[in-house]
PyMOL commands that place a pseudoatom at each C-alpha (Angstrom):
pseudoatom trace, name=CA, resn=MET, resi=1, chain=A, elem=C, hetatm=0, pos=[-14.529, -7.541, 50.490]
pseudoatom trace, name=CA, resn=ILE, resi=2, chain=A, elem=C, hetatm=0, pos=[-14.504, -4.391, 48.430]
pseudoatom trace, name=CA, resn=PHE, resi=3, chain=A, elem=C, hetatm=0, pos=[-17.588, -5.333, 46.354]
pseudoatom trace, name=CA, resn=PRO, resi=4, chain=A, elem=C, hetatm=0, pos=[-21.015, -6.548, 47.444]
pseudoatom trace, name=CA, resn=ARG, resi=5, chain=A, elem=C, hetatm=0, pos=[-21.721, -10.214, 46.848]
pseudoatom trace, name=CA, resn=ASN, resi=6, chain=A, elem=C, hetatm=0, pos=[-24.146, -9.593, 43.943]
pseudoatom trace, name=CA, resn=ILE, resi=7, chain=A, elem=C, hetatm=0, pos=[-21.482, -7.594, 42.043]
pseudoatom trace, name=CA, resn=ARG, resi=8, chain=A, elem=C, hetatm=0, pos=[-18.892, -10.324, 42.592]
pseudoatom trace, name=CA, resn=SER, resi=9, chain=A, elem=C, hetatm=0, pos=[-21.364, -12.950, 41.419]
pseudoatom trace, name=CA, resn=PHE, resi=10, chain=A, elem=C, hetatm=0, pos=[-22.164, -10.895, 38.322]
pseudoatom trace, name=CA, resn=ALA, resi=11, chain=A, elem=C, hetatm=0, pos=[-18.447, -10.551, 37.585]
pseudoatom trace, name=CA, resn=LEU, resi=12, chain=A, elem=C, hetatm=0, pos=[-17.865, -14.290, 37.742]
pseudoatom trace, name=CA, resn=LEU, resi=13, chain=A, elem=C, hetatm=0, pos=[-21.028, -15.035, 35.751]
pseudoatom trace, name=CA, resn=SER, resi=14, chain=A, elem=C, hetatm=0, pos=[-20.005, -12.521, 33.082]
pseudoatom trace, name=CA, resn=ILE, resi=15, chain=A, elem=C, hetatm=0, pos=[-16.523, -13.910, 32.629]
pseudoatom trace, name=CA, resn=GLY, resi=16, chain=A, elem=C, hetatm=0, pos=[-17.827, -17.480, 32.550]
pseudoatom trace, name=CA, resn=THR, resi=17, chain=A, elem=C, hetatm=0, pos=[-20.430, -16.634, 29.911]
pseudoatom trace, name=CA, resn=LEU, resi=18, chain=A, elem=C, hetatm=0, pos=[-17.949, -14.766, 27.748]
pseudoatom trace, name=CA, resn=MET, resi=19, chain=A, elem=C, hetatm=0, pos=[-15.406, -17.588, 27.965]
pseudoatom trace, name=CA, resn=PHE, resi=20, chain=A, elem=C, hetatm=0, pos=[-18.132, -19.989, 26.819]
pseudoatom trace, name=CA, resn=LEU, resi=21, chain=A, elem=C, hetatm=0, pos=[-19.028, -17.738, 23.871]
pseudoatom trace, name=CA, resn=ARG, resi=22, chain=A, elem=C, hetatm=0, pos=[-15.365, -17.402, 22.914]
pseudoatom trace, name=CA, resn=CYS, resi=23, chain=A, elem=C, hetatm=0, pos=[-14.799, -21.146, 22.904]
pseudoatom trace, name=CA, resn=PHE, resi=24, chain=A, elem=C, hetatm=0, pos=[-17.823, -21.978, 20.766]
pseudoatom trace, name=CA, resn=SER, resi=25, chain=A, elem=C, hetatm=0, pos=[-18.141, -18.921, 18.526]
pseudoatom trace, name=CA, resn=LYS, resi=26, chain=A, elem=C, hetatm=0, pos=[-17.330, -19.109, 14.816]
pseudoatom trace, name=CA, resn=TRP, resi=27, chain=A, elem=C, hetatm=0, pos=[-16.517, -15.454, 14.351]
pseudoatom trace, name=CA, resn=ALA, resi=28, chain=A, elem=C, hetatm=0, pos=[-13.641, -14.915, 11.926]
pseudoatom trace, name=CA, resn=ASP, resi=29, chain=A, elem=C, hetatm=0, pos=[-13.025, -11.312, 12.941]
pseudoatom trace, name=CA, resn=ASP, resi=30, chain=A, elem=C, hetatm=0, pos=[-10.755, -10.474, 15.847]
pseudoatom trace, name=CA, resn=ASP, resi=31, chain=A, elem=C, hetatm=0, pos=[-13.305, -7.884, 16.989]
pseudoatom trace, name=CA, resn=TYR, resi=32, chain=A, elem=C, hetatm=0, pos=[-14.894, -10.664, 19.051]
pseudoatom trace, name=CA, resn=SER, resi=33, chain=A, elem=C, hetatm=0, pos=[-12.285, -9.837, 21.707]
pseudoatom trace, name=CA, resn=MET, resi=34, chain=A, elem=C, hetatm=0, pos=[-14.312, -6.718, 22.464]
pseudoatom trace, name=CA, resn=ILE, resi=35, chain=A, elem=C, hetatm=0, pos=[-16.930, -8.861, 24.203]
pseudoatom trace, name=CA, resn=PHE, resi=36, chain=A, elem=C, hetatm=0, pos=[-14.369, -9.599, 26.903]
pseudoatom trace, name=CA, resn=ILE, resi=37, chain=A, elem=C, hetatm=0, pos=[-14.157, -5.993, 28.033]
pseudoatom trace, name=CA, resn=PRO, resi=38, chain=A, elem=C, hetatm=0, pos=[-17.281, -5.947, 30.265]
pseudoatom trace, name=CA, resn=GLY, resi=39, chain=A, elem=C, hetatm=0, pos=[-16.522, -9.290, 31.868]
pseudoatom trace, name=CA, resn=PHE, resi=40, chain=A, elem=C, hetatm=0, pos=[-12.817, -8.685, 32.339]
pseudoatom trace, name=CA, resn=SER, resi=41, chain=A, elem=C, hetatm=0, pos=[-13.513, -5.196, 33.682]
pseudoatom trace, name=CA, resn=PHE, resi=42, chain=A, elem=C, hetatm=0, pos=[-15.670, -6.538, 36.500]
pseudoatom trace, name=CA, resn=PHE, resi=43, chain=A, elem=C, hetatm=0, pos=[-13.338, -9.446, 37.136]
pseudoatom trace, name=CA, resn=SER, resi=44, chain=A, elem=C, hetatm=0, pos=[-10.251, -7.200, 37.119]
pseudoatom trace, name=CA, resn=LEU, resi=45, chain=A, elem=C, hetatm=0, pos=[-11.805, -4.679, 39.487]
pseudoatom trace, name=CA, resn=TYR, resi=46, chain=A, elem=C, hetatm=0, pos=[-12.645, -7.458, 41.878]
pseudoatom trace, name=CA, resn=GLY, resi=47, chain=A, elem=C, hetatm=0, pos=[-9.126, -8.865, 41.673]
pseudoatom trace, name=CA, resn=ILE, resi=48, chain=A, elem=C, hetatm=0, pos=[-7.448, -5.467, 41.995]
pseudoatom trace, name=CA, resn=GLY, resi=49, chain=A, elem=C, hetatm=0, pos=[-9.631, -4.620, 44.978]
pseudoatom trace, name=CA, resn=TYR, resi=50, chain=A, elem=C, hetatm=0, pos=[-8.643, -7.878, 46.645]
pseudoatom trace, name=CA, resn=LEU, resi=51, chain=A, elem=C, hetatm=0, pos=[-4.930, -7.282, 45.985]
pseudoatom trace, name=CA, resn=TRP, resi=52, chain=A, elem=C, hetatm=0, pos=[-5.210, -3.674, 47.173]
pseudoatom trace, name=CA, resn=ASN, resi=53, chain=A, elem=C, hetatm=0, pos=[-6.544, -4.849, 50.520]
pseudoatom trace, name=CA, resn=TRP, resi=54, chain=A, elem=C, hetatm=0, pos=[-3.889, -7.563, 50.674]
pseudoatom trace, name=CA, resn=PHE, resi=55, chain=A, elem=C, hetatm=0, pos=[-1.051, -5.074, 50.021]
pseudoatom trace, name=CA, resn=LYS, resi=56, chain=A, elem=C, hetatm=0, pos=[-1.630, -2.929, 53.076]
pseudoatom trace, name=CA, resn=GLN, resi=57, chain=A, elem=C, hetatm=0, pos=[1.689, -1.090, 53.005]
pseudoatom trace, name=CA, resn=LYS, resi=58, chain=A, elem=C, hetatm=0, pos=[1.788, 1.988, 50.781]
pseudoatom trace, name=CA, resn=TRP, resi=59, chain=A, elem=C, hetatm=0, pos=[4.924, 0.951, 48.930]
pseudoatom trace, name=CA, resn=LYS, resi=60, chain=A, elem=C, hetatm=0, pos=[3.251, -2.333, 47.966]
pseudoatom trace, name=CA, resn=GLN, resi=61, chain=A, elem=C, hetatm=0, pos=[0.163, -0.467, 46.773]
pseudoatom trace, name=CA, resn=ALA, resi=62, chain=A, elem=C, hetatm=0, pos=[2.416, 1.880, 44.764]
pseudoatom trace, name=CA, resn=LEU, resi=63, chain=A, elem=C, hetatm=0, pos=[4.163, -1.137, 43.224]
pseudoatom trace, name=CA, resn=LEU, resi=64, chain=A, elem=C, hetatm=0, pos=[0.785, -2.657, 42.345]
pseudoatom trace, name=CA, resn=SER, resi=65, chain=A, elem=C, hetatm=0, pos=[-0.325, 0.607, 40.724]
pseudoatom trace, name=CA, resn=ILE, resi=66, chain=A, elem=C, hetatm=0, pos=[2.859, 0.856, 38.649]
pseudoatom trace, name=CA, resn=SER, resi=67, chain=A, elem=C, hetatm=0, pos=[2.522, -2.781, 37.570]
pseudoatom trace, name=CA, resn=ILE, resi=68, chain=A, elem=C, hetatm=0, pos=[-1.073, -2.214, 36.427]
pseudoatom trace, name=CA, resn=ILE, resi=69, chain=A, elem=C, hetatm=0, pos=[-0.075, 0.906, 34.467]
pseudoatom trace, name=CA, resn=VAL, resi=70, chain=A, elem=C, hetatm=0, pos=[2.861, -0.840, 32.769]
pseudoatom trace, name=CA, resn=PHE, resi=71, chain=A, elem=C, hetatm=0, pos=[0.699, -3.854, 31.901]
pseudoatom trace, name=CA, resn=SER, resi=72, chain=A, elem=C, hetatm=0, pos=[-2.032, -1.588, 30.499]
pseudoatom trace, name=CA, resn=ILE, resi=73, chain=A, elem=C, hetatm=0, pos=[0.445, 0.343, 28.338]
pseudoatom trace, name=CA, resn=PHE, resi=74, chain=A, elem=C, hetatm=0, pos=[1.995, -2.885, 27.039]
pseudoatom trace, name=CA, resn=THR, resi=75, chain=A, elem=C, hetatm=0, pos=[-1.448, -4.333, 26.255]
pseudoatom trace, name=CA, resn=LEU, resi=76, chain=A, elem=C, hetatm=0, pos=[-2.516, -1.136, 24.477]
pseudoatom trace, name=CA, resn=GLY, resi=77, chain=A, elem=C, hetatm=0, pos=[0.685, -1.140, 22.450]
pseudoatom trace, name=CA, resn=ARG, resi=78, chain=A, elem=C, hetatm=0, pos=[0.110, -4.720, 21.366]
pseudoatom trace, name=CA, resn=LEU, resi=79, chain=A, elem=C, hetatm=0, pos=[-3.486, -3.918, 20.470]
pseudoatom trace, name=CA, resn=LEU, resi=80, chain=A, elem=C, hetatm=0, pos=[-2.512, -0.955, 18.294]
pseudoatom trace, name=CA, resn=THR, resi=81, chain=A, elem=C, hetatm=0, pos=[0.329, -2.717, 16.456]
pseudoatom trace, name=CA, resn=ASN, resi=82, chain=A, elem=C, hetatm=0, pos=[-0.887, -6.301, 16.120]
pseudoatom trace, name=CA, resn=PHE, resi=83, chain=A, elem=C, hetatm=0, pos=[-1.006, -7.537, 12.515]
pseudoatom trace, name=CA, resn=PRO, resi=84, chain=A, elem=C, hetatm=0, pos=[-0.430, -10.972, 10.994]
pseudoatom trace, name=CA, resn=GLY, resi=85, chain=A, elem=C, hetatm=0, pos=[2.960, -12.630, 11.127]
pseudoatom trace, name=CA, resn=GLY, resi=86, chain=A, elem=C, hetatm=0, pos=[5.439, -9.938, 12.108]
pseudoatom trace, name=CA, resn=MET, resi=87, chain=A, elem=C, hetatm=0, pos=[3.672, -6.936, 10.588]
pseudoatom trace, name=CA, resn=ASN, resi=88, chain=A, elem=C, hetatm=0, pos=[2.629, -3.975, 12.694]
pseudoatom trace, name=CA, resn=ARG, resi=89, chain=A, elem=C, hetatm=0, pos=[1.712, -0.342, 12.198]
pseudoatom trace, name=CA, resn=LEU, resi=90, chain=A, elem=C, hetatm=0, pos=[5.337, 0.669, 12.700]
pseudoatom trace, name=CA, resn=ASN, resi=91, chain=A, elem=C, hetatm=0, pos=[6.978, -1.526, 10.060]
pseudoatom trace, name=CA, resn=SER, resi=92, chain=A, elem=C, hetatm=0, pos=[4.281, -1.867, 7.395]
pseudoatom trace, name=CA, resn=ASN, resi=93, chain=A, elem=C, hetatm=0, pos=[1.637, -0.042, 5.381]
pseudoatom trace, name=CA, resn=PHE, resi=94, chain=A, elem=C, hetatm=0, pos=[-0.898, -2.828, 5.959]
pseudoatom trace, name=CA, resn=ASP, resi=95, chain=A, elem=C, hetatm=0, pos=[-3.651, -0.358, 6.916]
pseudoatom trace, name=CA, resn=ASP, resi=96, chain=A, elem=C, hetatm=0, pos=[-3.137, 1.635, 3.704]
pseudoatom trace, name=CA, resn=PHE, resi=97, chain=A, elem=C, hetatm=0, pos=[-2.960, -1.537, 1.621]
pseudoatom trace, name=CA, resn=ILE, resi=98, chain=A, elem=C, hetatm=0, pos=[-6.249, -2.849, 3.047]
pseudoatom trace, name=CA, resn=LEU, resi=99, chain=A, elem=C, hetatm=0, pos=[-7.958, 0.533, 2.626]
pseudoatom trace, name=CA, resn=TYR, resi=100, chain=A, elem=C, hetatm=0, pos=[-6.837, 0.791, -1.013]
pseudoatom trace, name=CA, resn=THR, resi=101, chain=A, elem=C, hetatm=0, pos=[-7.884, -2.800, -1.739]
pseudoatom trace, name=CA, resn=ALA, resi=102, chain=A, elem=C, hetatm=0, pos=[-11.297, -2.377, -0.100]
pseudoatom trace, name=CA, resn=LYS, resi=103, chain=A, elem=C, hetatm=0, pos=[-12.042, 0.698, -2.190]
pseudoatom trace, name=CA, resn=ASN, resi=104, chain=A, elem=C, hetatm=0, pos=[-10.504, -0.274, -5.519]
pseudoatom trace, name=CA, resn=PHE, resi=105, chain=A, elem=C, hetatm=0, pos=[-10.491, -4.040, -6.001]
pseudoatom trace, name=CA, resn=PRO, resi=106, chain=A, elem=C, hetatm=0, pos=[-12.711, -4.676, -9.035]
pseudoatom trace, name=CA, resn=ALA, resi=107, chain=A, elem=C, hetatm=0, pos=[-15.798, -6.855, -9.131]
pseudoatom trace, name=CA, resn=GLY, resi=108, chain=A, elem=C, hetatm=0, pos=[-15.118, -10.300, -10.545]
pseudoatom trace, name=CA, resn=GLY, resi=109, chain=A, elem=C, hetatm=0, pos=[-11.511, -10.327, -9.365]
pseudoatom trace, name=CA, resn=LYS, resi=110, chain=A, elem=C, hetatm=0, pos=[-9.839, -13.162, -7.490]
pseudoatom trace, name=CA, resn=ILE, resi=111, chain=A, elem=C, hetatm=0, pos=[-7.802, -12.906, -4.306]
pseudoatom trace, name=CA, resn=PHE, resi=112, chain=A, elem=C, hetatm=0, pos=[-5.435, -15.797, -3.656]
pseudoatom trace, name=CA, resn=GLN, resi=113, chain=A, elem=C, hetatm=0, pos=[-4.351, -16.204, -0.041]
pseudoatom trace, name=CA, resn=ARG, resi=114, chain=A, elem=C, hetatm=0, pos=[-2.744, -18.710, 2.290]
pseudoatom trace, name=CA, resn=ASP, resi=115, chain=A, elem=C, hetatm=0, pos=[-2.240, -18.611, 6.068]
pseudoatom trace, name=CA, resn=ILE, resi=116, chain=A, elem=C, hetatm=0, pos=[-4.406, -15.506, 6.337]
pseudoatom trace, name=CA, resn=SER, resi=117, chain=A, elem=C, hetatm=0, pos=[-7.890, -14.256, 5.502]
pseudoatom trace, name=CA, resn=LEU, resi=118, chain=A, elem=C, hetatm=0, pos=[-8.189, -10.681, 4.272]
pseudoatom trace, name=CA, resn=ILE, resi=119, chain=A, elem=C, hetatm=0, pos=[-11.975, -10.609, 4.697]
pseudoatom trace, name=CA, resn=PRO, resi=120, chain=A, elem=C, hetatm=0, pos=[-12.004, -9.331, 8.329]
pseudoatom trace, name=CA, resn=TYR, resi=121, chain=A, elem=C, hetatm=0, pos=[-9.571, -6.541, 7.458]
pseudoatom trace, name=CA, resn=LEU, resi=122, chain=A, elem=C, hetatm=0, pos=[-11.475, -5.547, 4.314]
pseudoatom trace, name=CA, resn=ARG, resi=123, chain=A, elem=C, hetatm=0, pos=[-14.736, -5.525, 6.278]
pseudoatom trace, name=CA, resn=LYS, resi=124, chain=A, elem=C, hetatm=0, pos=[-13.252, -3.094, 8.791]
pseudoatom trace, name=CA, resn=GLN, resi=125, chain=A, elem=C, hetatm=0, pos=[-12.462, -0.694, 5.963]
pseudoatom trace, name=CA, resn=GLY, resi=126, chain=A, elem=C, hetatm=0, pos=[-16.005, -0.574, 4.674]
pseudoatom trace, name=CA, resn=ARG, resi=127, chain=A, elem=C, hetatm=0, pos=[-16.145, -3.397, 2.136]
pseudoatom trace, name=CA, resn=SER, resi=128, chain=A, elem=C, hetatm=0, pos=[-19.507, -4.747, 3.261]
pseudoatom trace, name=CA, resn=SER, resi=129, chain=A, elem=C, hetatm=0, pos=[-20.148, -7.207, 0.426]
pseudoatom trace, name=CA, resn=PHE, resi=130, chain=A, elem=C, hetatm=0, pos=[-17.812, -9.839, -0.943]
pseudoatom trace, name=CA, resn=ASN, resi=131, chain=A, elem=C, hetatm=0, pos=[-20.206, -11.458, -3.405]
pseudoatom trace, name=CA, resn=ASP, resi=132, chain=A, elem=C, hetatm=0, pos=[-18.334, -9.797, -6.266]
pseudoatom trace, name=CA, resn=ILE, resi=133, chain=A, elem=C, hetatm=0, pos=[-14.900, -11.121, -5.192]
pseudoatom trace, name=CA, resn=ASP, resi=134, chain=A, elem=C, hetatm=0, pos=[-13.649, -14.707, -5.409]
pseudoatom trace, name=CA, resn=PHE, resi=135, chain=A, elem=C, hetatm=0, pos=[-11.388, -15.703, -2.528]
pseudoatom trace, name=CA, resn=TRP, resi=136, chain=A, elem=C, hetatm=0, pos=[-9.158, -18.661, -3.378]
pseudoatom trace, name=CA, resn=TYR, resi=137, chain=A, elem=C, hetatm=0, pos=[-6.808, -20.708, -1.275]
pseudoatom trace, name=CA, resn=TYR, resi=138, chain=A, elem=C, hetatm=0, pos=[-3.407, -20.429, -2.931]
pseudoatom trace, name=CA, resn=PRO, resi=139, chain=A, elem=C, hetatm=0, pos=[-2.734, -23.898, -4.425]
pseudoatom trace, name=CA, resn=GLU, resi=140, chain=A, elem=C, hetatm=0, pos=[0.251, -25.783, -3.063]
pseudoatom trace, name=CA, resn=ASP, resi=141, chain=A, elem=C, hetatm=0, pos=[0.658, -27.722, -6.308]
pseudoatom trace, name=CA, resn=LYS, resi=142, chain=A, elem=C, hetatm=0, pos=[2.729, -25.629, -8.702]
pseudoatom trace, name=CA, resn=ASN, resi=143, chain=A, elem=C, hetatm=0, pos=[0.990, -26.793, -11.873]
pseudoatom trace, name=CA, resn=ALA, resi=144, chain=A, elem=C, hetatm=0, pos=[-2.457, -26.151, -10.408]
pseudoatom trace, name=CA, resn=ALA, resi=145, chain=A, elem=C, hetatm=0, pos=[-1.367, -22.714, -9.227]
pseudoatom trace, name=CA, resn=MET, resi=146, chain=A, elem=C, hetatm=0, pos=[0.118, -21.755, -12.599]
pseudoatom trace, name=CA, resn=GLY, resi=147, chain=A, elem=C, hetatm=0, pos=[-3.023, -22.967, -14.341]
pseudoatom trace, name=CA, resn=GLU, resi=148, chain=A, elem=C, hetatm=0, pos=[-5.106, -20.547, -12.286]
pseudoatom trace, name=CA, resn=LEU, resi=149, chain=A, elem=C, hetatm=0, pos=[-2.686, -17.641, -12.402]
pseudoatom trace, name=CA, resn=ILE, resi=150, chain=A, elem=C, hetatm=0, pos=[-2.304, -17.498, -16.179]
pseudoatom trace, name=CA, resn=LYS, resi=151, chain=A, elem=C, hetatm=0, pos=[-6.055, -17.272, -16.746]
pseudoatom trace, name=CA, resn=PRO, resi=152, chain=A, elem=C, hetatm=0, pos=[-7.328, -13.833, -17.815]
pseudoatom trace, name=CA, resn=GLY, resi=153, chain=A, elem=C, hetatm=0, pos=[-8.863, -11.469, -15.279]
pseudoatom trace, name=CA, resn=CYS, resi=154, chain=A, elem=C, hetatm=0, pos=[-7.859, -9.578, -12.179]
pseudoatom trace, name=CA, resn=LYS, resi=155, chain=A, elem=C, hetatm=0, pos=[-5.887, -11.605, -9.651]
pseudoatom trace, name=CA, resn=LEU, resi=156, chain=A, elem=C, hetatm=0, pos=[-4.215, -10.564, -6.401]
pseudoatom trace, name=CA, resn=ILE, resi=157, chain=A, elem=C, hetatm=0, pos=[-1.882, -12.821, -4.426]
pseudoatom trace, name=CA, resn=PHE, resi=158, chain=A, elem=C, hetatm=0, pos=[-1.268, -12.248, -0.720]
pseudoatom trace, name=CA, resn=MET, resi=159, chain=A, elem=C, hetatm=0, pos=[1.628, -14.563, 0.041]
pseudoatom trace, name=CA, resn=VAL, resi=160, chain=A, elem=C, hetatm=0, pos=[4.397, -15.461, 2.429]
pseudoatom trace, name=CA, resn=ARG, resi=161, chain=A, elem=C, hetatm=0, pos=[7.733, -14.739, 0.767]
pseudoatom trace, name=CA, resn=ASN, resi=162, chain=A, elem=C, hetatm=0, pos=[9.838, -17.789, -0.065]
pseudoatom trace, name=CA, resn=ASP, resi=163, chain=A, elem=C, hetatm=0, pos=[7.109, -20.137, 1.125]
pseudoatom trace, name=CA, resn=GLN, resi=164, chain=A, elem=C, hetatm=0, pos=[5.418, -20.898, -2.168]
pseudoatom trace, name=CA, resn=GLU, resi=165, chain=A, elem=C, hetatm=0, pos=[6.053, -23.341, -4.980]
pseudoatom trace, name=CA, resn=ILE, resi=166, chain=A, elem=C, hetatm=0, pos=[5.976, -20.397, -7.374]
pseudoatom trace, name=CA, resn=THR, resi=167, chain=A, elem=C, hetatm=0, pos=[8.712, -17.846, -6.797]
pseudoatom trace, name=CA, resn=GLU, resi=168, chain=A, elem=C, hetatm=0, pos=[8.339, -14.092, -6.988]
pseudoatom trace, name=CA, resn=ASP, resi=169, chain=A, elem=C, hetatm=0, pos=[10.513, -14.060, -10.129]
pseudoatom trace, name=CA, resn=GLU, resi=170, chain=A, elem=C, hetatm=0, pos=[8.120, -16.496, -11.816]
pseudoatom trace, name=CA, resn=LEU, resi=171, chain=A, elem=C, hetatm=0, pos=[5.176, -14.283, -10.907]
pseudoatom trace, name=CA, resn=LEU, resi=172, chain=A, elem=C, hetatm=0, pos=[6.895, -11.271, -12.433]
pseudoatom trace, name=CA, resn=LYS, resi=173, chain=A, elem=C, hetatm=0, pos=[7.560, -13.223, -15.634]
pseudoatom trace, name=CA, resn=ILE, resi=174, chain=A, elem=C, hetatm=0, pos=[3.838, -13.914, -16.163]
pseudoatom trace, name=CA, resn=GLY, resi=175, chain=A, elem=C, hetatm=0, pos=[2.875, -10.285, -15.677]
pseudoatom trace, name=CA, resn=PHE, resi=176, chain=A, elem=C, hetatm=0, pos=[2.344, -9.861, -11.937]
pseudoatom trace, name=CA, resn=LEU, resi=177, chain=A, elem=C, hetatm=0, pos=[3.470, -6.612, -10.322]
pseudoatom trace, name=CA, resn=ASP, resi=178, chain=A, elem=C, hetatm=0, pos=[3.738, -5.265, -6.779]
pseudoatom trace, name=CA, resn=GLN, resi=179, chain=A, elem=C, hetatm=0, pos=[1.671, -2.228, -7.876]
pseudoatom trace, name=CA, resn=PRO, resi=180, chain=A, elem=C, hetatm=0, pos=[-0.893, -0.732, -7.513]
pseudoatom trace, name=CA, resn=TYR, resi=181, chain=A, elem=C, hetatm=0, pos=[-1.689, -3.030, -4.564]
pseudoatom trace, name=CA, resn=HIS, resi=182, chain=A, elem=C, hetatm=0, pos=[1.577, -2.362, -2.796]
pseudoatom trace, name=CA, resn=LEU, resi=183, chain=A, elem=C, hetatm=0, pos=[2.390, -3.959, 0.559]
pseudoatom trace, name=CA, resn=GLN, resi=184, chain=A, elem=C, hetatm=0, pos=[5.465, -2.710, 2.372]
pseudoatom trace, name=CA, resn=ASP, resi=185, chain=A, elem=C, hetatm=0, pos=[6.322, -5.179, 5.107]
pseudoatom trace, name=CA, resn=GLY, resi=186, chain=A, elem=C, hetatm=0, pos=[9.457, -4.355, 7.078]
pseudoatom trace, name=CA, resn=SER, resi=187, chain=A, elem=C, hetatm=0, pos=[9.528, -7.824, 8.604]
pseudoatom trace, name=CA, resn=GLY, resi=188, chain=A, elem=C, hetatm=0, pos=[10.181, -9.266, 5.141]
pseudoatom trace, name=CA, resn=ILE, resi=189, chain=A, elem=C, hetatm=0, pos=[7.572, -12.005, 5.582]
pseudoatom trace, name=CA, resn=TRP, resi=190, chain=A, elem=C, hetatm=0, pos=[4.604, -10.953, 3.435]
pseudoatom trace, name=CA, resn=ALA, resi=191, chain=A, elem=C, hetatm=0, pos=[4.301, -9.829, -0.186]
pseudoatom trace, name=CA, resn=VAL, resi=192, chain=A, elem=C, hetatm=0, pos=[1.462, -8.881, -2.521]
pseudoatom trace, name=CA, resn=TYR, resi=193, chain=A, elem=C, hetatm=0, pos=[1.377, -9.191, -6.328]
pseudoatom trace, name=CA, resn=SER, resi=194, chain=A, elem=C, hetatm=0, pos=[-1.451, -8.432, -8.740]
pseudoatom trace, name=CA, resn=ARG, resi=195, chain=A, elem=C, hetatm=0, pos=[-2.240, -8.677, -12.429]
pseudoatom trace, name=CA, resn=ASP, resi=196, chain=A, elem=C, hetatm=0, pos=[-4.875, -7.122, -14.722]
pseudoatom trace, name=CA, resn=CYS, resi=197, chain=A, elem=C, hetatm=0, pos=[-6.517, -5.246, -11.840]
pseudoatom trace, name=CA, resn=GLU, resi=198, chain=A, elem=C, hetatm=0, pos=[-6.309, -1.698, -13.223]
for i in range(1, 198): cmd.bond("trace and resi %d" % i, "trace and resi %d" % (i + 1))
show_as sticks, trace
zoom trace
């Protein structure tokens, strides 16, 4: 084999340990995937070395090399453009929206959300404390939602378009706007509205 036995054993032990941590961790942030890099690196090198020895002809080794490069580029592309539900860095301003929200959302404000948590994204942009922000699950009951939304104070709604009991027109009628917390989502799935957050 291409690697000594102790390196192969360490590779398998690493990947097993990291899989265990992944299955039982309670991390909310997708940064936990970074812990896979050491384990997968050792495991991948072992696997690639085995395949390289198995593909003895040069054209097979060239095909293996091209496949690894294409897979790596595809994986990197997914990593750089992966956002919730159809958004990516090419069709949305999600990065700018999160950066603006992290820096400007006032203390005592409420963020209503469903099907997503903004906390991991806000944390990445330097918002270290969330004790001054109330995060609320967007109520499914229309009357309960309206009762919360008409109360005074800063409120921001991160919502799936056309998937709420309260329509966007109804939000506009009670004073919600798509500024200054503007989300431009080319997929047409997500929308953001705020009120009294100046």
